[in-house]
C-alpha positions as CSV (number, residue, x, y, z in Angstrom):
1,A,-14.0,-30.9,25.0
2,T,-10.9,-29.2,22.9
3,L,-7.9,-27.0,24.5
4,P,-10.2,-23.9,24.1
5,E,-13.4,-25.7,25.9
6,R,-11.2,-26.8,28.4
7,V,-9.9,-23.7,29.0
8,G,-12.9,-21.8,29.9
9,Q,-14.6,-24.6,32.1
10,Y,-11.2,-24.0,34.2
11,E,-11.5,-20.2,34.4
12,A,-15.2,-20.2,34.9
13,Q,-14.3,-22.5,37.7
14,L,-11.4,-20.2,39.0
15,I,-13.8,-17.6,39.0
16,R,-16.5,-19.5,41.1
17,D,-14.3,-20.3,43.1
18,A,-12.4,-17.0,44.0
19,L,-16.2,-15.8,44.3
20,R,-16.8,-18.6,47.1
21,D,-14.2,-17.9,48.8
22,H,-14.7,-14.0,48.9
23,G,-18.5,-14.3,49.8
24,G,-20.1,-12.9,46.2
25,D,-17.3,-10.1,47.4
26,V,-16.4,-9.1,43.7
27,R,-13.5,-7.2,44.8
28,G,-12.1,-9.4,47.0
29,A,-12.4,-12.5,43.7
30,I,-11.0,-9.6,41.5
31,D,-7.8,-9.2,43.7
32,A,-7.8,-13.1,44.4
33,L,-7.6,-13.7,40.6
34,G,-5.2,-10.2,39.7
35,V,-7.3,-9.3,36.7
36,P,-8.8,-6.2,35.5
37,R,-12.2,-5.1,36.8
38,K,-13.5,-5.1,33.1
39,T,-12.0,-8.4,32.5
40,F,-13.7,-9.9,35.6
41,Y,-17.1,-8.5,34.6
42,D,-16.3,-9.8,30.8
43,K,-15.7,-13.7,32.3
44,L,-18.9,-13.4,34.4
45,K,-21.1,-12.2,31.4
46,R,-19.9,-14.6,29.3
47,Y,-19.5,-17.8,31.7
48,G,-23.3,-17.0,33.1
49,I,-21.4,-16.6,36.4
50,A,-24.0,-14.2,38.8
51,A,-22.3,-12.9,42.3
52,S,-24.8,-12.5,43.7
53,E,-25.3,-16.6,44.2
54,F,-22.2,-16.4,46.1
55,R,-23.5,-14.2,48.7
56,N,-24.7,-14.7,52.3
57,G,-23.3,-18.0,52.8
58,G,-24.8,-19.3,48.8
59,D,-22.9,-21.7,47.0
60,A,-23.6,-21.7,43.0
61,D,-23.0,-25.4,42.6
62,T,-26.4,-25.8,44.6
63,Q,-28.5,-23.2,43.5
64,P,-30.3,-22.9,40.0
65,S,-28.4,-20.0,37.7
66,R,-31.3,-17.8,36.1
67,K,-28.3,-16.5,33.8
68,S,-27.1,-19.8,33.0
69,D,-30.9,-20.9,32.3
70,E,-31.1,-18.3,30.0
71,H,-27.6,-18.7,28.3
72,D,-28.5,-22.3,27.5
73,A,-32.3,-20.9,26.1
């Protein structure tokens, strides 16, 4: 993978980890990552991540993501 691809994969994983650590709470994840709210939401869209997948004890690694499926289509 190219450097930009690897950086994107790492960034997406950091976002998923922050959402998981904060139970899908976007404010908590934003504070933990230290990024502006708009930037965070732009990255969620870019990587096809839905914060709702991490709520109620959810773990996006074990649940199918409709956003990811749409992104791959």
